[in-house]
N, CA, C and O atoms as a GROMACS GRO file, in nm:
protein
  408
    1MET      N    1   0.085  -0.117   0.000
    1MET     CA    2   0.000   0.000   0.000
    1MET      C    3   0.090   0.124   0.000
    1MET      O    4   0.185   0.132   0.079
    2THR      N    5   0.062   0.218  -0.086
    2THR     CA    6   0.142   0.340  -0.097
    2THR      C    7   0.095   0.444   0.005
    2THR      O    8  -0.011   0.431   0.066
    3GLY      N    9   0.178   0.548   0.020
    3GLY     CA   10   0.141   0.659   0.108
    3GLY      C   11   0.013   0.726   0.062
    3GLY      O   12  -0.068   0.770   0.143
    4ARG      N   13  -0.004   0.733  -0.071
    4ARG     CA   14  -0.126   0.794  -0.125
    4ARG      C   15  -0.249   0.710  -0.088
    4ARG      O   16  -0.354   0.765  -0.054
    5ASP      N   17  -0.236   0.576  -0.095
    5ASP     CA   18  -0.348   0.489  -0.058
    5ASP      C   19  -0.388   0.509   0.088
    5ASP      O   20  -0.506   0.516   0.120
    6ILE      N   21  -0.288   0.520   0.174
    6ILE     CA   22  -0.315   0.540   0.316
    6ILE      C   23  -0.382   0.676   0.337
    6ILE      O   24  -0.479   0.688   0.412
    7ALA      N   25  -0.328   0.780   0.270
    7ALA     CA   26  -0.388   0.913   0.282
    7ALA      C   27  -0.531   0.913   0.232
    7ALA      O   28  -0.617   0.979   0.289
    8GLN      N   29  -0.556   0.839   0.124
    8GLN     CA   30  -0.691   0.835   0.067
    8GLN      C   31  -0.789   0.770   0.163
    8GLN      O   32  -0.904   0.814   0.175
    9GLN      N   33  -0.745   0.666   0.233
    9GLN     CA   34  -0.832   0.601   0.330
    9GLN      C   35  -0.863   0.696   0.447
    9GLN      O   36  -0.976   0.699   0.496
   10ARG      N   37  -0.764   0.772   0.490
   10ARG     CA   38  -0.782   0.861   0.605
   10ARG      C   39  -0.852   0.991   0.568
   10ARG      O   40  -0.932   1.042   0.647
   11LEU      N   41  -0.823   1.045   0.449
   11LEU     CA   42  -0.865   1.180   0.417
   11LEU      C   43  -0.976   1.193   0.315
   11LEU      O   44  -1.049   1.292   0.316
   12GLY      N   45  -0.990   1.097   0.228
   12GLY     CA   46  -1.084   1.110   0.117
   12GLY      C   47  -1.010   1.152  -0.009
   12GLY      O   48  -0.894   1.190  -0.003
   13ASP      N   49  -1.078   1.145  -0.124
   13ASP     CA   50  -1.014   1.167  -0.254
   13ASP      C   51  -0.951   1.304  -0.270
   13ASP      O   52  -0.835   1.314  -0.310
   14ARG      N   53  -1.025   1.410  -0.240
   14ARG     CA   54  -0.975   1.546  -0.264
   14ARG      C   55  -0.850   1.574  -0.181
   14ARG      O   56  -0.749   1.622  -0.233
   15GLU      N   57  -0.856   1.544  -0.053
   15GLU     CA   58  -0.743   1.570   0.035
   15GLU      C   59  -0.624   1.482  -0.001
   15GLU      O   60  -0.509   1.527   0.005
   16ALA      N   61  -0.649   1.357  -0.038
   16ALA     CA   62  -0.540   1.268  -0.078
   16ALA      C   63  -0.472   1.318  -0.203
   16ALA      O   64  -0.350   1.308  -0.215
   17TYR      N   65  -0.549   1.371  -0.297
   17TYR     CA   66  -0.492   1.429  -0.418
   17TYR      C   67  -0.399   1.545  -0.382
   17TYR      O   68  -0.289   1.555  -0.436
   18GLN      N   69  -0.443   1.632  -0.292
   18GLN     CA   70  -0.363   1.746  -0.253
   18GLN      C   71  -0.236   1.702  -0.181
   18GLN      O   72  -0.130   1.762  -0.202
   19VAL      N   73  -0.245   1.599  -0.098
   19VAL     CA   74  -0.126   1.545  -0.033
   19VAL      C   75  -0.030   1.492  -0.139
   19VAL      O   76   0.091   1.514  -0.129
   20GLY      N   77  -0.082   1.424  -0.240
   20GLY     CA   78   0.002   1.371  -0.347
   20GLY      C   79   0.072   1.480  -0.425
   20GLY      O   80   0.189   1.467  -0.458
   21ILE      N   81   0.002   1.589  -0.454
   21ILE     CA   82   0.061   1.702  -0.526
   21ILE      C   83   0.173   1.764  -0.443
   21ILE      O   84   0.279   1.794  -0.498
   22ARG      N   85   0.153   1.783  -0.314
   22ARG     CA   86   0.258   1.841  -0.229
   22ARG      C   87   0.380   1.750  -0.225
   22ARG      O   88   0.493   1.798  -0.231
   23GLN      N   89   0.359   1.619  -0.215
   23GLN     CA   90   0.472   1.526  -0.214
   23GLN      C   91   0.546   1.530  -0.347
   23GLN      O   92   0.669   1.522  -0.349
   24PHE      N   93   0.474   1.542  -0.457
   24PHE     CA   94   0.536   1.550  -0.589
   24PHE      C   95   0.622   1.675  -0.600
   24PHE      O   96   0.736   1.668  -0.645
   25ARG      N   97   0.567   1.790  -0.560
   25ARG     CA   98   0.643   1.916  -0.565
   25ARG      C   99   0.769   1.907  -0.481
   25ARG      O  100   0.875   1.952  -0.524
   26ARG      N  101   0.758   1.848  -0.363
   26ARG     CA  102   0.874   1.835  -0.276
   26ARG      C  103   0.979   1.745  -0.342
   26ARG      O  104   1.098   1.774  -0.336
   27ALA      N  105   0.935   1.638  -0.404
   27ALA     CA  106   1.028   1.542  -0.464
   27ALA      C  107   1.106   1.603  -0.580
   27ALA      O  108   1.222   1.567  -0.600
   28ILE      N  109   1.045   1.693  -0.656
   28ILE     CA  110   1.115   1.748  -0.772
   28ILE      C  111   1.188   1.878  -0.740
   28ILE      O  112   1.253   1.935  -0.829
   29GLY      N  113   1.180   1.927  -0.617
   29GLY     CA  114   1.260   2.040  -0.573
   29GLY      C  115   1.209   2.177  -0.610
   29GLY      O  116   1.285   2.274  -0.602
   30TRP      N  117   1.084   2.190  -0.650
   30TRP     CA  118   1.032   2.321  -0.690
   30TRP      C  119   1.026   2.418  -0.572
   30TRP      O  120   1.044   2.538  -0.590
   31PHE      N  121   1.002   2.366  -0.454
   31PHE     CA  122   0.995   2.452  -0.336
   31PHE      C  123   1.128   2.524  -0.316
   31PHE      O  124   1.131   2.646  -0.299
   32GLU      N  125   1.238   2.448  -0.319
   32GLU     CA  126   1.370   2.506  -0.297
   32GLU      C  127   1.406   2.606  -0.406
   32GLU      O  128   1.461   2.712  -0.378
   33VAL      N  129   1.376   2.571  -0.531
   33VAL     CA  130   1.405   2.661  -0.642
   33VAL      C  131   1.330   2.792  -0.624
   33VAL      O  132   1.387   2.900  -0.641
   34THR      N  133   1.203   2.784  -0.591
   34THR     CA  134   1.121   2.904  -0.574
   34THR      C  135   1.172   2.988  -0.459
   34THR      O  136   1.184   3.110  -0.473
   35ARG      N  137   1.203   2.926  -0.347
   35ARG     CA  138   1.254   2.999  -0.231
   35ARG      C  139   1.386   3.068  -0.264
   35ARG      O  140   1.406   3.184  -0.228
   36GLU      N  141   1.477   2.998  -0.331
   36GLU     CA  142   1.606   3.057  -0.368
   36GLU      C  143   1.589   3.174  -0.464
   36GLU      O  144   1.659   3.274  -0.452
   37ARG      N  145   1.496   3.161  -0.558
   37ARG     CA  146   1.471   3.271  -0.652
   37ARG      C  147   1.416   3.394  -0.580
   37ARG      O  148   1.456   3.507  -0.609
   38LEU      N  149   1.326   3.372  -0.485
   38LEU     CA  150   1.271   3.484  -0.409
   38LEU      C  151   1.380   3.550  -0.325
   38LEU      O  152   1.386   3.673  -0.317
   39GLU      N  153   1.465   3.468  -0.263
   39GLU     CA  154   1.576   3.523  -0.184
   39GLU      C  155   1.672   3.602  -0.272
   39GLU      O  156   1.734   3.697  -0.225
   40GLY      N  157   1.684   3.563  -0.399
   40GLY     CA  158   1.772   3.631  -0.492
   40GLY      C  159   1.713   3.757  -0.552
   40GLY      O  160   1.777   3.824  -0.633
   41GLY      N  161   1.590   3.791  -0.514
   41GLY     CA  162   1.529   3.914  -0.561
   41GLY      C  163   1.426   3.897  -0.671
   41GLY      O  164   1.363   3.995  -0.711
   42ASP      N  165   1.406   3.774  -0.723
   42ASP     CA  166   1.302   3.752  -0.824
   42ASP      C  167   1.165   3.764  -0.757
   42ASP      O  168   1.154   3.755  -0.635
   43SER      N  169   1.063   3.784  -0.837
   43SER     CA  170   0.928   3.795  -0.782
   43SER      C  171   0.834   3.701  -0.856
   43SER      O  172   0.861   3.657  -0.968
   44LEU      N  173   0.724   3.670  -0.790
   44LEU     CA  174   0.622   3.584  -0.847
   44LEU      C  175   0.517   3.670  -0.917
   44LEU      O  176   0.527   3.792  -0.920
   45HIS      N  177   0.418   3.604  -0.972
   45HIS     CA  178   0.310   3.671  -1.045
   45HIS      C  179   0.242   3.776  -0.958
   45HIS      O  180   0.237   3.762  -0.836
   46SER      N  181   0.191   3.881  -1.021
   46SER     CA  182   0.127   3.991  -0.948
   46SER      C  183   0.002   3.946  -0.871
   46SER      O  184  -0.041   4.015  -0.779
   47THR      N  185  -0.057   3.832  -0.909
   47THR     CA  186  -0.173   3.782  -0.837
   47THR      C  187  -0.135   3.696  -0.716
   47THR      O  188  -0.222   3.646  -0.645
   48GLN      N  189  -0.006   3.679  -0.694
   48GLN     CA  190   0.044   3.597  -0.584
   48GLN      C  191  -0.003   3.654  -0.450
   48GLN      O  192   0.013   3.774  -0.425
   49ASP      N  193  -0.061   3.570  -0.366
   49ASP     CA  194  -0.103   3.609  -0.232
   49ASP      C  195   0.023   3.626  -0.146
   49ASP      O  196   0.108   3.537  -0.142
   50GLN      N  197   0.036   3.739  -0.079
   50GLN     CA  198   0.156   3.768  -0.001
   50GLN      C  199   0.180   3.665   0.109
   50GLN      O  200   0.295   3.642   0.147
   51ARG      N  201   0.074   3.603   0.160
   51ARG     CA  202   0.091   3.499   0.263
   51ARG      C  203   0.171   3.381   0.209
   51ARG      O  204   0.250   3.320   0.281
   52VAL      N  205   0.150   3.348   0.080
   52VAL     CA  206   0.223   3.237   0.020
   52VAL      C  207   0.370   3.275   0.004
   52VAL      O  208   0.459   3.196   0.034
   53THR      N  209   0.397   3.397  -0.043
   53THR     CA  210   0.535   3.444  -0.058
   53THR      C  211   0.606   3.442   0.077
   53THR      O  212   0.719   3.395   0.087
   54ASP      N  213   0.541   3.493   0.180
   54ASP     CA  214   0.599   3.495   0.314
   54ASP      C  215   0.628   3.353   0.362
   54ASP      O  216   0.732   3.328   0.422
   55SER      N  217   0.536   3.262   0.336
   55SER     CA  218   0.552   3.124   0.377
   55SER      C  219   0.671   3.058   0.306
   55SER      O  220   0.749   2.986   0.368
   56LEU      N  221   0.684   3.084   0.175
   56LEU     CA  222   0.796   3.030   0.098
   56LEU      C  223   0.929   3.083   0.152
   56LEU      O  224   1.024   3.006   0.168
   57GLN      N  225   0.936   3.211   0.178
   57GLN     CA  226   1.059   3.272   0.226
   57GLN      C  227   1.096   3.224   0.366
   57GLN      O  228   1.214   3.224   0.403
   58ALA      N  229   0.998   3.183   0.444
   58ALA     CA  230   1.022   3.131   0.579
   58ALA      C  231   1.041   2.979   0.579
   58ALA      O  232   1.053   2.918   0.685
   59SER      N  233   1.044   2.918   0.460
   59SER     CA  234   1.061   2.772   0.444
   59SER      C  235   0.951   2.691   0.510
   59SER      O  236   0.974   2.580   0.557
   60ARG      N  237   0.829   2.747   0.514
   60ARG     CA  238   0.715   2.673   0.566
   60ARG      C  239   0.646   2.602   0.450
   60ARG      O  240   0.618   2.662   0.347
   61ARG      N  241   0.619   2.474   0.468
   61ARG     CA  242   0.564   2.392   0.360
   61ARG      C  243   0.417   2.357   0.377
   61ARG      O  244   0.356   2.303   0.284
   62GLU      N  245   0.359   2.385   0.491
   62GLU     CA  246   0.219   2.348   0.511
   62GLU      C  247   0.130   2.434   0.422
   62GLU      O  248   0.160   2.551   0.399
   63PRO      N  249   0.021   2.376   0.372
   63PRO     CA  250  -0.068   2.450   0.282
   63PRO      C  251  -0.137   2.565   0.356
   63PRO      O  252  -0.163   2.558   0.476
   64LEU      N  253  -0.166   2.669   0.280
   64LEU     CA  254  -0.241   2.783   0.332
   64LEU      C  255  -0.382   2.776   0.275
   64LEU      O  256  -0.401   2.746   0.158
   65TRP      N  257  -0.480   2.806   0.360
   65TRP     CA  258  -0.620   2.794   0.318
   65TRP      C  259  -0.689   2.929   0.330
   65TRP      O  260  -0.664   3.005   0.424
   66ASP      N  261  -0.774   2.956   0.236
   66ASP     CA  262  -0.860   3.073   0.237
   66ASP      C  263  -1.002   3.020   0.226
   66ASP      O  264  -1.054   2.999   0.116
   67GLY      N  265  -1.064   2.997   0.340
   67GLY     CA  266  -1.193   2.928   0.339
   67GLY      C  267  -1.168   2.782   0.302
   67GLY      O  268  -1.087   2.714   0.365
   68GLY      N  269  -1.237   2.733   0.200
   68GLY     CA  270  -1.219   2.595   0.155
   68GLY      C  271  -1.123   2.582   0.038
   68GLY      O  272  -1.112   2.474  -0.021
   69ARG      N  273  -1.054   2.690   0.004
   69ARG     CA  274  -0.965   2.690  -0.113
   69ARG      C  275  -0.820   2.698  -0.068
   69ARG      O  276  -0.785   2.783   0.014
   70GLU      N  277  -0.735   2.611  -0.123
   70GLU     CA  278  -0.592   2.619  -0.094
   70GLU      C  279  -0.531   2.733  -0.175
   70GLU      O  280  -0.550   2.741  -0.297
   71VAL      N  281  -0.459   2.820  -0.108
   71VAL     CA  282  -0.392   2.932  -0.175
   71VAL      C  283  -0.256   2.881  -0.223
   71VAL      O  284  -0.175   2.835  -0.143
   72GLN      N  285  -0.232   2.890  -0.354
   72GLN     CA  286  -0.112   2.831  -0.411
   72GLN      C  287  -0.023   2.936  -0.475
   72GLN      O  288  -0.064   3.050  -0.496
   73THR      N  289   0.098   2.896  -0.506
   73THR     CA  290   0.195   2.982  -0.571
   73THR      C  291   0.148   3.015  -0.712
   73THR      O  292   0.100   2.927  -0.784
   74GLN      N  293   0.163   3.141  -0.750
   74GLN     CA  294   0.127   3.186  -0.885
   74GLN      C  295   0.256   3.227  -0.957
   74GLN      O  296   0.330   3.314  -0.909
   75VAL      N  297   0.283   3.164  -1.070
   75VAL     CA  298   0.406   3.195  -1.144
   75VAL      C  299   0.373   3.247  -1.284
   75VAL      O  300   0.266   3.219  -1.338
   76PHE      N  301   0.466   3.322  -1.341
   76PHE     CA  302   0.455   3.365  -1.480
   76PHE      C  303   0.490   3.245  -1.569
   76PHE      O  304   0.571   3.161  -1.528
   77PRO      N  305   0.432   3.234  -1.688
   77PRO     CA  306   0.465   3.121  -1.776
   77PRO      C  307   0.615   3.105  -1.804
   77PRO      O  308   0.666   2.993  -1.808
   78ASP      N  309   0.686   3.216  -1.824
   78ASP     CA  310   0.829   3.203  -1.854
   78ASP      C  311   0.910   3.151  -1.735
   78ASP      O  312   1.021   3.103  -1.753
   79GLN      N  313   0.854   3.161  -1.615
   79GLN     CA  314   0.926   3.109  -1.498
   79GLN      C  315   0.933   2.956  -1.501
   79GLN      O  316   1.024   2.898  -1.441
   80PHE      N  317   0.840   2.891  -1.567
   80PHE     CA  318   0.848   2.745  -1.579
   80PHE      C  319   0.975   2.705  -1.654
   80PHE      O  320   1.041   2.608  -1.617
   81THR      N  321   1.008   2.779  -1.758
   81THR     CA  322   1.129   2.746  -1.835
   81THR      C  323   1.255   2.793  -1.765
   81THR      O  324   1.352   2.718  -1.756
   82HIS      N  325   1.256   2.915  -1.714
   82HIS     CA  326   1.377   2.971  -1.654
   82HIS      C  327   1.406   2.916  -1.515
   82HIS      O  328   1.522   2.890  -1.482
   83TRP      N  329   1.306   2.899  -1.434
   83TRP     CA  330   1.327   2.853  -1.297
   83TRP      C  331   1.334   2.701  -1.287
   83TRP      O  332   1.419   2.647  -1.216
   84PHE      N  333   1.244   2.632  -1.358
   84PHE     CA  334   1.228   2.489  -1.338
   84PHE      C  335   1.275   2.404  -1.456
   84PHE      O  336   1.263   2.281  -1.453
   85SER      N  337   1.329   2.468  -1.559
   85SER     CA  338   1.381   2.398  -1.678
   85SER      C  339   1.275   2.312  -1.746
   85SER      O  340   1.304   2.201  -1.791
   86LEU      N  341   1.153   2.363  -1.753
   86LEU     CA  342   1.045   2.292  -1.820
   86LEU      C  343   1.016   2.359  -1.955
   86LEU      O  344   1.019   2.481  -1.966
   87ASN      N  345   0.988   2.279  -2.054
   87ASN     CA  346   0.947   2.333  -2.183
   87ASN      C  347   0.796   2.353  -2.184
   87ASN      O  348   0.721   2.266  -2.138
   88LEU      N  349   0.753   2.466  -2.236
   88LEU     CA  350   0.610   2.492  -2.247
   88LEU      C  351   0.558   2.434  -2.377
   88LEU      O  352   0.629   2.431  -2.477
   89ALA      N  353   0.436   2.389  -2.375
   89ALA     CA  354   0.373   2.338  -2.497
   89ALA      C  355   0.343   2.455  -2.590
   89ALA      O  356   0.299   2.561  -2.545
   90THR      N  357   0.367   2.435  -2.717
   90THR     CA  358   0.338   2.541  -2.815
   90THR      C  359   0.210   2.510  -2.892
   90THR      O  360   0.168   2.590  -2.976
   91GLY      N  361   0.150   2.398  -2.866
   91GLY     CA  362   0.027   2.360  -2.933
   91GLY      C  363  -0.034   2.240  -2.866
   91GLY      O  364   0.021   2.185  -2.771
   92GLY      N  365  -0.147   2.200  -2.917
   92GLY     CA  366  -0.215   2.084  -2.862
   92GLY      C  367  -0.324   2.039  -2.956
   92GLY      O  368  -0.355   2.105  -3.056
   93GLN      N  369  -0.382   1.926  -2.925
   93GLN     CA  370  -0.488   1.871  -3.009
   93GLN      C  371  -0.604   1.831  -2.919
   93GLN      O  372  -0.586   1.754  -2.824
   94ALA      N  373  -0.722   1.883  -2.949
   94ALA     CA  374  -0.841   1.850  -2.871
   94ALA      C  375  -0.896   1.717  -2.916
   94ALA      O  376  -0.911   1.692  -3.036
   95ALA      N  377  -0.927   1.632  -2.822
   95ALA     CA  378  -0.985   1.502  -2.854
   95ALA      C  379  -1.136   1.514  -2.871
   95ALA      O  380  -1.198   1.435  -2.944
   96ALA      N  381  -1.196   1.613  -2.805
   96ALA     CA  382  -1.341   1.633  -2.815
   96ALA      C  383  -1.374   1.775  -2.774
   96ALA      O  384  -1.300   1.839  -2.699
   97LEU      N  385  -1.486   1.824  -2.823
   97LEU     CA  386  -1.537   1.955  -2.784
   97LEU      C  387  -1.674   1.936  -2.723
   97LEU      O  388  -1.753   1.853  -2.768
   98LEU      N  389  -1.702   2.014  -2.620
   98LEU     CA  390  -1.828   2.003  -2.551
   98LEU      C  391  -1.898   2.139  -2.556
   98LEU      O  392  -1.841   2.240  -2.515
   99PHE      N  393  -2.021   2.141  -2.604
   99PHE     CA  394  -2.101   2.262  -2.612
   99PHE      C  395  -2.231   2.239  -2.534
   99PHE      O  396  -2.331   2.198  -2.593
  100PRO      N  397  -2.229   2.265  -2.404
  100PRO     CA  398  -2.349   2.241  -2.323
  100PRO      C  399  -2.461   2.340  -2.358
  100PRO      O  400  -2.436   2.455  -2.395
  101ARG      N  401  -2.585   2.293  -2.347
  101ARG     CA  402  -2.703   2.376  -2.372
  101ARG      C  403  -2.796   2.367  -2.252
  101ARG      O  404  -2.801   2.267  -2.181
  102MET      N  405  -2.868   2.474  -2.233
  102MET     CA  406  -2.965   2.474  -2.122
  102MET      C  407  -3.104   2.489  -2.178
  102MET      O  408  -3.201   2.490  -2.102
   0.00000   0.00000   0.00000
């Protein structure tokens, strides 16, 4: 049984998913990269909640909540390539389109 399975039994699907995302981010080192960039004078997206920035700079990893919504880091698209060495997709293909009617 994996850690995610145990979390899912204790927490339910939504919370287990969020635990899995936090573990993934920790494993790939994005937290450290973001904190180091902030310490070096870089800034995050203008919509970034200051509580998240303060938490990152203080090396706190616990999630921040605003009511029932987790407040997350907001980055500019170019920061994915420059900070995290990720390539952005330049296109995509839709498998289906949905046009709901009322």
